[in-house]
N, CA, C and O atoms as a GROMACS GRO file, in nm:
protein
  408
    1UNK      N    1  25.427  -4.801   7.030
    1UNK     CA    2  25.351  -4.756   6.917
    1UNK      C    3  25.276  -4.629   6.957
    1UNK      O    4  25.219  -4.623   7.066
    2UNK      N    5  25.275  -4.530   6.870
    2UNK     CA    6  25.206  -4.405   6.897
    2UNK      C    7  25.055  -4.424   6.906
    2UNK      O    8  24.997  -4.506   6.836
    3UNK      N    9  24.994  -4.348   6.994
    3UNK     CA   10  24.850  -4.353   7.014
    3UNK      C   11  24.774  -4.290   6.898
    3UNK      O   12  24.667  -4.338   6.862
    4UNK      N   13  24.828  -4.185   6.839
    4UNK     CA   14  24.764  -4.107   6.733
    4UNK      C   15  24.630  -4.052   6.785
    4UNK      O   16  24.522  -4.096   6.746
    5UNK      N   17  24.641  -3.955   6.875
    5UNK     CA   18  24.522  -3.893   6.936
    5UNK      C   19  24.444  -3.815   6.831
    5UNK      O   20  24.502  -3.761   6.737
    6UNK      N   21  24.311  -3.809   6.846
    6UNK     CA   22  24.225  -3.753   6.741
    6UNK      C   23  24.202  -3.602   6.742
    6UNK      O   24  24.132  -3.550   6.655
    7UNK      N   25  24.260  -3.532   6.841
    7UNK     CA   26  24.227  -3.390   6.852
    7UNK      C   27  24.341  -3.311   6.916
    7UNK      O   28  24.430  -3.367   6.980
    8UNK      N   29  24.334  -3.178   6.897
    8UNK     CA   30  24.424  -3.086   6.966
    8UNK      C   31  24.379  -3.079   7.111
    8UNK      O   32  24.260  -3.059   7.138
    9UNK      N   33  24.472  -3.094   7.202
    9UNK     CA   34  24.438  -3.094   7.344
    9UNK      C   35  24.403  -2.955   7.397
    9UNK      O   36  24.358  -2.942   7.510
   10UNK      N   37  24.424  -2.852   7.316
   10UNK     CA   38  24.391  -2.716   7.360
   10UNK      C   39  24.262  -2.667   7.295
   10UNK      O   40  24.168  -2.631   7.366
   11UNK      N   41  24.255  -2.663   7.162
   11UNK     CA   42  24.137  -2.607   7.094
   11UNK      C   43  24.037  -2.713   7.049
   11UNK      O   44  23.929  -2.680   7.000
   12UNK      N   45  24.071  -2.840   7.066
   12UNK     CA   46  23.984  -2.953   7.031
   12UNK      C   47  23.963  -2.970   6.881
   12UNK      O   48  23.869  -3.038   6.839
   13UNK      N   49  24.048  -2.909   6.799
   13UNK     CA   50  24.040  -2.927   6.654
   13UNK      C   51  24.061  -3.074   6.620
   13UNK      O   52  24.145  -3.141   6.680
   14UNK      N   53  23.985  -3.124   6.524
   14UNK     CA   54  24.004  -3.262   6.479
   14UNK      C   55  24.141  -3.277   6.413
   14UNK      O   56  24.180  -3.196   6.329
   15UNK      N   57  24.213  -3.381   6.452
   15UNK     CA   58  24.345  -3.412   6.395
   15UNK      C   59  24.346  -3.560   6.354
   15UNK      O   60  24.404  -3.643   6.423
   16UNK      N   61  24.281  -3.592   6.242
   16UNK     CA   62  24.279  -3.731   6.199
   16UNK      C   63  24.420  -3.785   6.175
   16UNK      O   64  24.516  -3.708   6.166
   17UNK      N   65  24.431  -3.914   6.164
   17UNK     CA   66  24.561  -3.981   6.156
   17UNK      C   67  24.648  -3.930   6.041
   17UNK      O   68  24.771  -3.939   6.049
   18UNK      N   69  24.588  -3.878   5.935
   18UNK     CA   70  24.667  -3.831   5.821
   18UNK      C   71  24.688  -3.680   5.821
   18UNK      O   72  24.733  -3.624   5.721
   19UNK      N   73  24.657  -3.612   5.931
   19UNK     CA   74  24.668  -3.467   5.939
   19UNK      C   75  24.813  -3.425   5.955
   19UNK      O   76  24.882  -3.470   6.046
   20UNK      N   77  24.858  -3.337   5.868
   20UNK     CA   78  24.997  -3.290   5.871
   20UNK      C   79  25.019  -3.174   5.967
   20UNK      O   80  25.132  -3.129   5.985
   21UNK      N   81  24.913  -3.124   6.029
   21UNK     CA   82  24.924  -3.014   6.124
   21UNK      C   83  24.929  -3.061   6.269
   21UNK      O   84  24.929  -2.979   6.361
   22UNK      N   85  24.932  -3.191   6.290
   22UNK     CA   86  24.938  -3.246   6.426
   22UNK      C   87  25.083  -3.249   6.472
   22UNK      O   88  25.171  -3.300   6.402
   23UNK      N   89  25.107  -3.195   6.591
   23UNK     CA   90  25.240  -3.195   6.651
   23UNK      C   91  25.232  -3.267   6.785
   23UNK      O   92  25.130  -3.261   6.854
   24UNK      N   93  25.341  -3.335   6.821
   24UNK     CA   94  25.345  -3.408   6.948
   24UNK      C   95  25.474  -3.378   7.022
   24UNK      O   96  25.574  -3.338   6.962
   25UNK      N   97  25.470  -3.396   7.154
   25UNK     CA   98  25.591  -3.389   7.235
   25UNK      C   99  25.637  -3.532   7.260
   25UNK      O  100  25.577  -3.626   7.207
   26UNK      N  101  25.741  -3.551   7.339
   26UNK     CA  102  25.793  -3.686   7.362
   26UNK      C  103  25.697  -3.773   7.443
   26UNK      O  104  25.714  -3.894   7.448
   27UNK      N  105  25.597  -3.712   7.507
   27UNK     CA  106  25.496  -3.788   7.581
   27UNK      C  107  25.369  -3.808   7.499
   27UNK      O  108  25.269  -3.858   7.550
   28UNK      N  109  25.373  -3.770   7.373
   28UNK     CA  110  25.260  -3.780   7.280
   28UNK      C  111  25.148  -3.682   7.309
   28UNK      O  112  25.036  -3.700   7.261
   29UNK      N  113  25.176  -3.578   7.388
   29UNK     CA  114  25.076  -3.472   7.401
   29UNK      C  115  25.057  -3.419   7.260
   29UNK      O  116  25.155  -3.397   7.188
   30UNK      N  117  24.934  -3.397   7.220
   30UNK     CA  118  24.903  -3.366   7.081
   30UNK      C  119  24.832  -3.232   7.069
   30UNK      O  120  24.732  -3.207   7.136
   31UNK      N  121  24.886  -3.147   6.984
   31UNK     CA  122  24.831  -3.014   6.962
   31UNK      C  123  24.839  -2.980   6.814
   31UNK      O  124  24.922  -3.035   6.741
   32UNK      N  125  24.752  -2.891   6.769
   32UNK     CA  126  24.757  -2.847   6.630
   32UNK      C  127  24.869  -2.744   6.613
   32UNK      O  128  24.913  -2.680   6.709
   33UNK      N  129  24.914  -2.730   6.490
   33UNK     CA  130  25.024  -2.639   6.460
   33UNK      C  131  24.990  -2.496   6.501
   33UNK      O  132  25.076  -2.425   6.554
   34UNK      N  133  24.866  -2.452   6.477
   34UNK     CA  134  24.828  -2.316   6.514
   34UNK      C  135  24.845  -2.291   6.664
   34UNK      O  136  24.901  -2.189   6.704
   35UNK      N  137  24.797  -2.383   6.748
   35UNK     CA  138  24.810  -2.366   6.893
   35UNK      C  139  24.957  -2.368   6.936
   35UNK      O  140  24.998  -2.288   7.020
   36UNK      N  141  25.036  -2.459   6.879
   36UNK     CA  142  25.177  -2.468   6.915
   36UNK      C  143  25.250  -2.339   6.881
   36UNK      O  144  25.331  -2.290   6.960
   37UNK      N  145  25.223  -2.283   6.763
   37UNK     CA  146  25.294  -2.164   6.718
   37UNK      C  147  25.239  -2.036   6.778
   37UNK      O  148  25.315  -1.946   6.814
   38UNK      N  149  25.106  -2.025   6.791
   38UNK     CA  150  25.044  -1.900   6.834
   38UNK      C  151  25.032  -1.886   6.986
   38UNK      O  152  25.044  -1.775   7.039
   39UNK      N  153  25.009  -1.996   7.055
   39UNK     CA  154  24.982  -1.989   7.199
   39UNK      C  155  25.090  -2.056   7.283
   39UNK      O  156  25.139  -1.998   7.380
   40UNK      N  157  25.128  -2.178   7.245
   40UNK     CA  158  25.221  -2.257   7.326
   40UNK      C  159  25.368  -2.219   7.307
   40UNK      O  160  25.451  -2.250   7.392
   41UNK      N  161  25.399  -2.152   7.196
   41UNK     CA  162  25.537  -2.108   7.168
   41UNK      C  163  25.636  -2.224   7.172
   41UNK      O  164  25.749  -2.209   7.218
   42UNK      N  165  25.592  -2.341   7.122
   42UNK     CA  166  25.672  -2.463   7.118
   42UNK      C  167  25.708  -2.515   7.257
   42UNK      O  168  25.811  -2.580   7.274
   43UNK      N  169  25.624  -2.485   7.356
   43UNK     CA  170  25.643  -2.536   7.492
   43UNK      C  171  25.521  -2.620   7.528
   43UNK      O  172  25.410  -2.567   7.537
   44UNK      N  173  25.540  -2.749   7.548
   44UNK     CA  174  25.427  -2.835   7.587
   44UNK      C  175  25.379  -2.793   7.725
   44UNK      O  176  25.458  -2.789   7.819
   45UNK      N  177  25.250  -2.761   7.740
   45UNK     CA  178  25.200  -2.717   7.870
   45UNK      C  179  25.194  -2.828   7.973
   45UNK      O  180  25.178  -2.802   8.092
   46UNK      N  181  25.206  -2.951   7.929
   46UNK     CA  182  25.198  -3.065   8.021
   46UNK      C  183  25.335  -3.107   8.074
   46UNK      O  184  25.347  -3.142   8.191
   47UNK      N  185  25.438  -3.104   7.988
   47UNK     CA  186  25.569  -3.154   8.031
   47UNK      C  187  25.682  -3.052   8.015
   47UNK      O  188  25.790  -3.071   8.070
   48UNK      N  189  25.658  -2.945   7.940
   48UNK     CA  190  25.761  -2.844   7.919
   48UNK      C  191  25.852  -2.873   7.802
   48UNK      O  192  25.941  -2.793   7.773
   49UNK      N  193  25.833  -2.983   7.734
   49UNK     CA  194  25.916  -3.018   7.620
   49UNK      C  195  25.876  -2.942   7.495
   49UNK      O  196  25.783  -2.861   7.496
   50UNK      N  197  25.946  -2.970   7.386
   50UNK     CA  198  25.915  -2.911   7.257
   50UNK      C  199  25.832  -3.006   7.173
   50UNK      O  200  25.798  -3.116   7.217
   51UNK      N  201  25.800  -2.964   7.052
   51UNK     CA  202  25.713  -3.042   6.964
   51UNK      C  203  25.783  -3.078   6.833
   51UNK      O  204  25.877  -3.010   6.790
   52UNK      N  205  25.735  -3.185   6.772
   52UNK     CA  206  25.776  -3.222   6.637
   52UNK      C  207  25.653  -3.273   6.564
   52UNK      O  208  25.550  -3.300   6.625
   53UNK      N  209  25.664  -3.288   6.432
   53UNK     CA  210  25.552  -3.339   6.353
   53UNK      C  211  25.515  -3.478   6.400
   53UNK      O  212  25.602  -3.562   6.425
   54UNK      N  213  25.385  -3.503   6.412
   54UNK     CA  214  25.339  -3.637   6.445
   54UNK      C  215  25.351  -3.722   6.319
   54UNK      O  216  25.303  -3.681   6.213
   55UNK      N  217  25.412  -3.838   6.327
   55UNK     CA  218  25.420  -3.925   6.209
   55UNK      C  219  25.281  -3.966   6.162
   55UNK      O  220  25.186  -3.971   6.240
   56UNK      N  221  25.272  -3.994   6.034
   56UNK     CA  222  25.147  -4.039   5.976
   56UNK      C  223  25.154  -4.190   5.956
   56UNK      O  224  25.240  -4.240   5.884
   57UNK      N  225  25.062  -4.259   6.019
   57UNK     CA  226  25.056  -4.405   6.007
   57UNK      C  227  24.997  -4.441   5.871
   57UNK      O  228  24.895  -4.385   5.831
   58UNK      N  229  25.060  -4.533   5.800
   58UNK     CA  230  25.010  -4.570   5.667
   58UNK      C  231  24.865  -4.618   5.671
   58UNK      O  232  24.827  -4.695   5.759
   59UNK      N  233  24.786  -4.573   5.574
   59UNK     CA  234  24.646  -4.616   5.563
   59UNK      C  235  24.637  -4.760   5.515
   59UNK      O  236  24.553  -4.838   5.560
   60UNK      N  237  24.726  -4.794   5.423
   60UNK     CA  238  24.725  -4.928   5.363
   60UNK      C  239  24.832  -5.015   5.427
   60UNK      O  240  24.937  -4.967   5.470
   61UNK      N  241  24.804  -5.142   5.431
   61UNK     CA  242  24.903  -5.238   5.481
   61UNK      C  243  25.006  -5.264   5.371
   61UNK      O  244  24.974  -5.328   5.271
   62UNK      N  245  25.123  -5.215   5.389
   62UNK     CA  246  25.231  -5.240   5.292
   62UNK      C  247  25.319  -5.355   5.338
   62UNK      O  248  25.403  -5.406   5.263
   63UNK      N  249  25.298  -5.394   5.461
   63UNK     CA  250  25.357  -5.515   5.520
   63UNK      C  251  25.243  -5.587   5.590
   63UNK      O  252  25.145  -5.523   5.629
   64UNK      N  253  25.253  -5.717   5.608
   64UNK     CA  254  25.145  -5.790   5.673
   64UNK      C  255  25.114  -5.736   5.813
   64UNK      O  256  25.203  -5.719   5.895
   65UNK      N  257  24.986  -5.710   5.838
   65UNK     CA  258  24.937  -5.670   5.970
   65UNK      C  259  24.992  -5.539   6.021
   65UNK      O  260  25.006  -5.520   6.142
   66UNK      N  261  25.025  -5.448   5.931
   66UNK     CA  262  25.077  -5.317   5.970
   66UNK      C  263  24.997  -5.209   5.898
   66UNK      O  264  24.968  -5.222   5.779
   67UNK      N  265  24.960  -5.105   5.969
   67UNK     CA  266  24.884  -4.994   5.911
   67UNK      C  267  24.762  -4.963   5.994
   67UNK      O  268  24.732  -5.032   6.092
   68UNK      N  269  24.691  -4.858   5.956
   68UNK     CA  270  24.573  -4.814   6.031
   68UNK      C  271  24.467  -4.922   6.044
   68UNK      O  272  24.393  -4.925   6.143
   69UNK      N  273  24.458  -5.011   5.946
   69UNK     CA  274  24.358  -5.118   5.954
   69UNK      C  275  24.385  -5.210   6.072
   69UNK      O  276  24.292  -5.266   6.130
   70UNK      N  277  24.512  -5.227   6.106
   70UNK     CA  278  24.550  -5.320   6.212
   70UNK      C  279  24.584  -5.251   6.344
   70UNK      O  280  24.564  -5.309   6.450
   71UNK      N  281  24.634  -5.129   6.337
   71UNK     CA  282  24.665  -5.049   6.456
   71UNK      C  283  24.595  -4.914   6.439
   71UNK      O  284  24.658  -4.815   6.403
   72UNK      N  285  24.464  -4.910   6.465
   72UNK     CA  286  24.388  -4.787   6.442
   72UNK      C  287  24.429  -4.674   6.536
   72UNK      O  288  24.479  -4.697   6.646
   73UNK      N  289  24.405  -4.552   6.489
   73UNK     CA  290  24.428  -4.435   6.572
   73UNK      C  291  24.328  -4.435   6.687
   73UNK      O  292  24.221  -4.496   6.678
   74UNK      N  293  24.363  -4.366   6.794
   74UNK     CA  294  24.273  -4.356   6.909
   74UNK      C  295  24.150  -4.273   6.874
   74UNK      O  296  24.158  -4.183   6.790
   75UNK      N  297  24.040  -4.301   6.936
   75UNK     CA  298  23.919  -4.220   6.920
   75UNK      C  299  23.889  -4.142   7.049
   75UNK      O  300  23.792  -4.066   7.055
   76UNK      N  301  23.974  -4.161   7.152
   76UNK     CA  302  23.954  -4.094   7.281
   76UNK      C  303  24.007  -3.951   7.275
   76UNK      O  304  24.127  -3.929   7.258
   77UNK      N  305  23.917  -3.856   7.290
   77UNK     CA  306  23.955  -3.715   7.286
   77UNK      C  307  24.009  -3.674   7.423
   77UNK      O  308  23.953  -3.712   7.527
   78UNK      N  309  24.116  -3.597   7.422
   78UNK     CA  310  24.180  -3.551   7.546
   78UNK      C  311  24.196  -3.400   7.537
   78UNK      O  312  24.234  -3.346   7.433
   79UNK      N  313  24.166  -3.332   7.646
   79UNK     CA  314  24.187  -3.188   7.656
   79UNK      C  315  24.276  -3.160   7.777
   79UNK      O  316  24.268  -3.229   7.878
   80UNK      N  317  24.360  -3.059   7.764
   80UNK     CA  318  24.449  -3.024   7.874
   80UNK      C  319  24.368  -2.978   7.994
   80UNK      O  320  24.259  -2.923   7.979
   81UNK      N  321  24.421  -3.000   8.112
   81UNK     CA  322  24.351  -2.959   8.235
   81UNK      C  323  24.391  -2.819   8.279
   81UNK      O  324  24.336  -2.767   8.376
   82UNK      N  325  24.486  -2.758   8.208
   82UNK     CA  326  24.534  -2.625   8.246
   82UNK      C  327  24.450  -2.516   8.179
   82UNK      O  328  24.402  -2.533   8.067
   83UNK      N  329  24.434  -2.405   8.248
   83UNK     CA  330  24.360  -2.292   8.190
   83UNK      C  331  24.448  -2.223   8.086
   83UNK      O  332  24.570  -2.239   8.086
   84UNK      N  333  24.385  -2.147   7.999
   84UNK     CA  334  24.458  -2.074   7.897
   84UNK      C  335  24.558  -1.977   7.960
   84UNK      O  336  24.668  -1.960   7.908
   85UNK      N  337  24.520  -1.915   8.069
   85UNK     CA  338  24.611  -1.822   8.138
   85UNK      C  339  24.734  -1.896   8.192
   85UNK      O  340  24.847  -1.847   8.178
   86UNK      N  341  24.713  -2.013   8.253
   86UNK     CA  342  24.825  -2.094   8.302
   86UNK      C  343  24.917  -2.135   8.189
   86UNK      O  344  25.040  -2.129   8.201
   87UNK      N  345  24.859  -2.176   8.079
   87UNK     CA  346  24.936  -2.222   7.963
   87UNK      C  347  25.020  -2.108   7.907
   87UNK      O  348  25.139  -2.126   7.880
   88UNK      N  349  24.960  -1.992   7.889
   88UNK     CA  350  25.034  -1.878   7.835
   88UNK      C  351  25.149  -1.837   7.927
   88UNK      O  352  25.259  -1.809   7.880
   89UNK      N  353  25.124  -1.834   8.057
   89UNK     CA  354  25.230  -1.800   8.153
   89UNK      C  355  25.344  -1.901   8.150
   89UNK      O  356  25.461  -1.862   8.155
   90UNK      N  357  25.311  -2.028   8.143
   90UNK     CA  358  25.411  -2.135   8.137
   90UNK      C  359  25.493  -2.124   8.010
   90UNK      O  360  25.615  -2.138   8.013
   91UNK      N  361  25.426  -2.098   7.897
   91UNK     CA  362  25.496  -2.086   7.769
   91UNK      C  363  25.592  -1.967   7.770
   91UNK      O  364  25.706  -1.980   7.725
   92UNK      N  365  25.548  -1.854   7.820
   92UNK     CA  366  25.634  -1.735   7.826
   92UNK      C  367  25.756  -1.762   7.914
   92UNK      O  368  25.867  -1.718   7.883
   93UNK      N  369  25.735  -1.832   8.023
   93UNK     CA  370  25.844  -1.862   8.117
   93UNK      C  371  25.952  -1.951   8.054
   93UNK      O  372  26.069  -1.939   8.090
   94UNK      N  373  25.914  -2.039   7.961
   94UNK     CA  374  26.009  -2.138   7.911
   94UNK      C  375  26.043  -2.125   7.763
   94UNK      O  376  26.128  -2.200   7.714
   95UNK      N  377  25.980  -2.035   7.690
   95UNK     CA  378  25.997  -2.027   7.545
   95UNK      C  379  26.139  -1.997   7.499
   95UNK      O  380  26.177  -2.036   7.389
   96UNK      N  381  26.217  -1.928   7.578
   96UNK     CA  382  26.352  -1.890   7.537
   96UNK      C  383  26.457  -1.996   7.570
   96UNK      O  384  26.575  -1.979   7.538
   97UNK      N  385  26.415  -2.105   7.632
   97UNK     CA  386  26.506  -2.216   7.661
   97UNK      C  387  26.483  -2.322   7.553
   97UNK      O  388  26.370  -2.367   7.533
   98UNK      N  389  26.588  -2.361   7.485
   98UNK     CA  390  26.575  -2.461   7.379
   98UNK      C  391  26.518  -2.591   7.437
   98UNK      O  392  26.550  -2.627   7.550
   99UNK      N  393  26.434  -2.661   7.362
   99UNK     CA  394  26.375  -2.785   7.412
   99UNK      C  395  26.480  -2.882   7.467
   99UNK      O  396  26.454  -2.949   7.567
  100UNK      N  397  26.596  -2.892   7.405
  100UNK     CA  398  26.699  -2.985   7.452
  100UNK      C  399  26.758  -2.944   7.587
  100UNK      O  400  26.820  -3.026   7.655
  101UNK      N  401  26.737  -2.818   7.625
  101UNK     CA  402  26.791  -2.767   7.752
  101UNK      C  403  26.685  -2.753   7.860
  101UNK      O  404  26.716  -2.712   7.972
  102UNK      N  405  26.561  -2.785   7.828
  102UNK     CA  406  26.454  -2.771   7.928
  102UNK      C  407  26.462  -2.885   8.022
  102UNK      O  408  26.382  -2.894   8.115
   0.00000   0.00000   0.00000
């Protein structure tokens, strides 16, 4: 089950569970669309993978015991440990390689 992290790991923008601008990599590293497009160039600074839209967990239980009421989003904020300079260099180095080939 996805963690649904509450913030962008780079700019710390709030990304609530229903936010359509939240993007994740296969390791659930979470970034806002602006950071992914403007700075990261679709390269996760933590694993080198690409990003896709983070699914939105239903607010209401449409099945018994399923939904945000039963599996709440995380409240633990996480920030990347890499500097902006490191991130930009890493992104430039890998941006021209398709995520499936990284």
